[in-house]
N, C-alpha and C positions, 0 to 999 in steps of 0.2 A: 619859153622858159625851160631850162634844162632840168632833167630829172636826176636826182642823186640820192644815195643812201647815206644815212647818218644815225648816230646813236644819241638819244636825248634822255635825261633823267628828269622825272617830274615827281613832285611830292604832293600828295593829296590825302584827304581824310574821307572815309566813307564808313557807313554803318553796315556791317555784315550780319545778316540774320542767321546765326548758327542754329542748329537744331536745339541746343540747350537753351538759347535765348527765346526761341519760339515756344518751347515748352514752358518756360517761366511766365511768359506773357499769357499763355493759355491757361495756366493754373490760377492766374489773378482773377479772371472773370468767371471761373467755375463756381457754382454753388456748392454748399457742403455735401449735398447728396451726389452731385456729379463728381466732386472731388474724391469722395469715398469709392465710387465706382472706378474712377481712373486709377487710384492707388491699388485697388484689388486686382485690376488687370496687370499692373506692374509687378505686383507680388507673384503673380502666376507666371509672368514672362521672365523675370529676372531672378536667377537662383541665389544671388548674393544679397537680396533684400529680405529682411525678416521683420515681422510685426513686433513692435516693442510692447512687451507685456510683462506681467509678473511671473510668467511660467518659467520652464526650464531654459537653460542656456542654449544657443544655437548648436545644432548638431555638427560635430567635427567629421570631416571626410574620412571614410574608412570604418566608421562605426556602424554596424548594422542597425537598422530601425525596423521594428515590426509594428504593423497596425494593431491597435488594440481590439481585442475580440473577447467577449465574455463566454464564448463557446470554443472549446478545444477538444480534439479527438482524443479519447482516453487511450492510454498505452496498454492497459491490462485487460482489454475486453470490455465488457459492459458492467463489471461489478462496481467500479468507482462512479460511473455515470449514473447508475440506478440508485446508488446510495446518496445521491444529492450532494456530493462533494466531500464525503468522508464523515468521520465522527463528529467533526465540529458543527455540522449542520443538523445533527440529530437532537431531538428533545431529550430532556432528562428522563431516564427510565425507559426510553424507546428501545435502546440496544438490548437491555435485559429482557424486555417483553418479546422482541424478535428472536432472541436466542433460546427462549424457554422451550422445553420439550412438552408438547401438548398431549403426549401419550398416544395410544392406539385409537382406532375408530370407535371401539366400544366405550372407552373411557370418555371420549369427546361427547358421544351421544348421551352418556349417563350424566355428564356435567351440564349439558344443555337441556336435558330432560325431553329430548325429541330426536328424531332421526336427522342425519345430515341432508337427506334428500328434501325434507321439509324446509330446512333452513336456507339452502343454497339452490333451490329449484328455480330454474330460468328457462325461458323459451330459447330455442336455438338462435332466433334473430336477435333477441335481447342480449344473449351472451356474446354474439359476434359484435354487436354494437358497443357493448361494454369493453370488450377486449380492444377494439379499435380506439375507443376514447382513452383507455388507460395506457395505451402504447406510447412510449416516449417518442418525440420527434426525431426523424432520421436525417433531416437536413437543416441547414442554418436558417433558411427562409421560413421553416415552419415555426421557429422560435419567435417570429415577429421582427427579425432584423436586429436583434440585440436587446440587451436588458435596459431598464430605465435608468440605470446608473451610467450609461455611456454618455460621453460628451456630445456625440453626434446624434443622440436620441431626439427626435423632432416630433413634438406632439401635433404640429400642424399637419403632419402626414395622415392623421386620423380624422381630420375635419372634412365633412362632406363638402363637395364642390357646390358653389353658389349657383343656383339656377338662373340662367340669363333669359331675357325676354325672347330672344330668337328660339331657344330651345323650348320654352313654354308654348309659344305659338306653333312650332313645328309639331309638337306632340298632339295638339288639338287638330291641326290640319290633316294629320295622318288618319284621323277618325272621321272628320267632317267631309273631307274631299275624297270622292270615290274613284273618279276616272283618272287615268295617268296624266291626261292633258291638264285637268284642273289642279292636280298635285304639282305639276311642273310650274304652272302659273302662280299657284299659291306660294310655293317655295321661293320663287323669284321675288314676289311682292314682300314676303316676310324679310328677305334680305334687304329690302329698301327701307324698312321701318327704322326710324331713328330712335335714339335712347328715350325720347319723350313719348314714343308710341305713335308717331304720325307717319303717314305716307306722303310722298311728294304730291303737290297739288295737281300737277299735270302728268297723267298716266298714258298719254297718247303714244309715247315712244315704246311703252312696254309691249303693246300688241304688235308693233312693227319688228321689234327685236326677237320676239318669240314666234312670230308668224301665226298669231292667233287673232281672232276676231275681237273687236272692241267690246261687243256684248258679252263675250266669255270672260274677259278681264273684269268688267263691271260686275258680273255675277259672282265671280270669286271674291271680289272686294266686299260684296255684300255679305258673303259667308264669313270672311275674316272679321268683319265688324261685329259679328255676334260672339266672338271669342271672349275669353276672360283675359284681362280685366275689362269691365265695361268701358266703352269709349275708345278702345284700341283700334288702330288702323284707320283713323279718321284723316281727312285731308285738310281740315282747318278746325279752328276752335268751335265754331258753331256746330259742325257735324259731330264733333267729339261730345259736346254737351247734349246734343239732341239724342245720340245713341244711348247715353247714360240715362236720360230722362225716359226713353222708351223702355229701357230695362226696368225702371221703377214704375212704369205705367203712369207717368205724369206728363206725357207729351200731348197736351191738349192744345186747341187753337190759340189760346191766350199765351201759353208758354212757348208755342212755336213762334209767335210774333215777337216775343221778347228775345228768343235765341237768335232770330234773324236780324235783330237790330242791336247787337251788342255794342256798336259804336255809340249809340245814344246812352246806353248804360254806363259806358266808360266816361262819357261827358256829364253823367248825372242829370240828363234832361228828362226828369220824371214826368213832366207835363206831356211831352210828346209820346212817351211810352204808355201813359194812361190812355191816350186816345187810340194808339195802335192796338193795344191789348184789350181795350174795352172793359177795364176793371177800375176799382176805386183805389184810394191810397193804401188801405189795409191789405187788400189782396196783392197789390203790387209789392209791398214790403215782404209779404210771405213768399212771393215768387222769387224776389231777389235773394232772399235767404236760402231758398232751395238751390238757386244757381251757385251761390257761394259754397254750399256744402259739396258740390261736385268736384271731381279731380280734373283739372285742365291738362295734366301730364300723367296719364295712367301708366306709361311705360317706366317711370322712375321708381316704381315699386320693386322692380327686379334688379338683379345685380348689374352694376355698371362699373366703370373704372374707379378703383379705390382713390380716395383723396389723401394725398400725402400731407401729413402734419408738418407745418412750417416750424423749423427749429432756428432760434436766433444764433447769429454768429458772435454777437457782442452783447454784454450785459453793462448797463449803466445803473449805478446805485449811488444814493446820497452818501457823501463822505463825512467823517467826524468833524472836519473843519469848515463845513458849510459848502464845500465844493462837490465834485462828482467823481466817482471812481469808475474808470472804464477798464474792463477786462474781457479777454476772449473767452468764449465758451469752449473749454478744453474737450468736451465730449464730441465736438464736431471736427477736431483736428486730428488727422491721421498720424499715427506714431509708427515710424518705420526706422530701421537701423541697417547699417551696412555690416554684413557678417564678414568681418576681417579675418577671423579665425578659419572659417571655411576657405576663404581665398588663399590664405597662407598654406594650408594643407594641400590645396589643389596645385598651387605653383610648384610644390616639391615633386608631384607625381606626373604632371602633364609634360609630354614630350613633343607632341605635334604643334607646329606653328599655328595652324588654324584654330586649335583649341585654346592656345595661349592668347591669341588675338580676340577670340570670342569672350573669354572671361575678363580680359583687360577692358573691353568695351562695356561689359556688364558692371564692372567696378566703377568705371567713369560715370555711367548712367545712374547707378545707385547713389554715388556720392553727390552728383548734381541734383538728383530728385530730393534728397534730404535737405540740401542747401536751399533749393527752390521752395520747399514747403516751409522752411523756417523764415525765408525772406517774405513769403506771402503772408504768414501770420504777423510778422512785424509791420508790413505795410498796412494791413487791415487795421491793426491797433493804432497806427499812427494817424491814418485818415479818420477813424472813429473818434479819437481824442480831439482832433482839430474841429470836427463837426460839433462835438459837445461844447467845446470852448466858444465856437462861433454862435451856437444856438442856445446859450445858457438861459435866455429869457424864456424859451419854450419849455425847458425842463423845470423851470422855477414857477412860471405863472400861467403856462398853458399856450394853446395854439394861436391865440390872438397876438402873442408877442413873438411869433416866428419871424425871423428877419430874412430879407432877401439874400440869397446865397447862390453863387455859381461855382463851377469847377475850378475856374482860374484862381479865385480867392483862396481856396483850400490848397491848390497846387503851389501857389506862391508861398503860402505859409509853411509848408512842409518841404519845399524845394524839390518838387517832383513835377513831371509833365502832366498836362491835363488829361491826356489819353490814359495814363496810369491811374489817375483818380477815377476816371470814368469806368475802367475795368474793375477797379476795387469795389466800387459802389454798386455794381451790377449783381443782382441776385443775392445780396447780402442783407441781413435783417438785424435790427437792434432792439433789444428788450429794454424798456425804460419804465419809469414809474407812471407814465401816462399811456402805456400800451406798447405793442410791438410794431415797428415801422421799418419799411425798407429804407436803406440809406439814401436812396434817391429822393425820398420824401422831403428831406431837409434842404433840397436844392430847388428853390422856387424863383420865379421871375419877380421883378421889382415893379411897383406901381408908384408913381410920383406922388409926393404930398402936395395937398392944395395950398398950404401955407409956406412952401419951400423948405420944409424941415426934412427929417430923415424919411427915406422911402419905406413903403409898406410891402410886405410879402404877399404874393398872390394867394397863397393858401390862407393867410390871415384875413384877407379881404373876402374870400369865399366863406370863411367861418363867420364873419360879420354879416354877410348877406343872409346866411341861414338863420342867424339869430334874429334879424329883423323880420324875416318871413314867419318864423315860429312864433314870435310875439304879437303878430298882427291880429286884430279883432275881426270877427266875421263881418261886422258892419263897416269896417275901414280897411279893405284890402289894399296892400301897397302895390302900385304899379311900378314898372321898371324906372320911369322917370322920377317917381317919388323916392325910390331907393337910391338913385343917383344923388338927389338933393340931400338926403340924409347922410350919405357917405361923404359928400363934400363938406357937410357941416362938421363931420368928424375928422376932417383933415385929409381925406382920401380923394385925389383927383382921378376920376374914372369916367369912361364914356358909357353911354346907354347900351351900345351893342356889346361892350364887355360884360356888363351886368347880365344881359340876356344870355351871353355865351356861358358864363359861370353858372347861371341858374339852370340852364339846360344840361350842363355837365353834371350837376348834382341831382338831376332828374326831378326838378321842382316844376310843376305845371305853371302856366301863365296866370296872370291875376284874374282873368275871367273864369278859368277852370277852378282856381282856388276859392273864388267867391261861391261858385255853385256847390263845391264840395263842403265847405264850412257851413253854408246856410242849410244844406240838406242834413248835415249831421246835427245842427242845432235844432231843426224842426223835428227830427227823429227823437232827440233827447227830450224835447218838450212834450211830444205825443206819447211817449212810453209811460210816464207816470199817470197820465190821464186815462189811458186805456187800461192800465193796471187797476186804477181805482174803480173804473166802470165794471171791470170783471168782479172785483170784490163786492161791489153793491149788488151785482146780479146773483152772486152766490150766497148773499146774506140770508139768514133764516127769516121767514115771514113772521 
């Protein structure tokens, strides 16, 4: 076959991911906190972006701007400075008193009816301290960084730093551990303590990494476990509770047997615990009460990462016509503007091609960011409105009426792609009359109806299962098979393994465990009045 060269024209369509399009897609899936951080970075990077506010107009190029400062160097020496800002700051009558002639020394002593040495006598050290205290600050930093009227005045700068668990343990280790080797091991172990106050269960690698003996590591661990708070630096829950009981001088053989068999306590197998501890029912109840008063996570008393409060992106309120009003939370929407005045002034003075290209790119990026933020807000509002329309039964009658919903149904209704709806619903929250929910909460799988009717939402089925379990009596605990039968009687076709999966996801124990829990609670409730009446009869007067 002969080789030849020729020209061909082909027409095709392709989607090109421009930087602006990638930025718009990125903004869709950002939460309101991440979006605020992104906009702040853009404000610092782009000189043509300004934060929209009620303040002064954007600064025009060529006009000098000075940072606000409540302290300025006086021009005429120290007279104006010592006067506190002139006559306007003096109290009424203060200027007359300061300008009054007090007369000679003899006249002053006659007026005070004593000598001046007795009135103003001071020790040299006291006089020097008074002069140093009364002297005006000589630098700006001595004034405390500005007056309280400054907009940049931050009261949080005066708040003491929160003590962390690592710092608290390191302070105690500096006193308790004497040798350098023990201090090195102790500091390494302190760095391994998690926020709950626990050490890793296996410390065999610590000795290998530090080149120390395993006995030395165990000795340091024993010292660390005596630190405050009690129960710190334990390797498991039993050791944590045992150390706290030792601190209270309550770690006797019976309590030791109880702590070593916490699995039986979790199962509420009180019969086996009575045999292991060698106590009666009353003593066992008292021992369990002492265990419950202990702290299973002593490290949480100290400073940890601050929990950020969740702020809703959308509000849903009942409308006057019986419908629902959907509106965006304006507090979470960044407001930025393009400073066209500044760009116009710069374009008149810029001569270099590189500078012109830079500011042209800044103008394009700023314009695109403003449009992308507006498009993001419109898309969120459109998706939220469609969710409210689809899940009207939930807002009116509760979670039991939550309908099955997927991304495709919403995407088809608003004529958008499923991926766009998925990005919009990520990390977004809706405040409703029934609480605040993530937008993805309203998208649930469907479960077929037993009678061939409308399908049921998985979330509604989980709610129905919880209602059945909460209403069961201690003498008639519902098994998973019984729950399946009752759900099918209600028109919900579901398998037993699905019921077990939903129950475990809601952290509801099995029927055997629930029977033990409810029977023990009932027995305790019945024994409490009788024991109280016995105590009242014992304390009655003869």
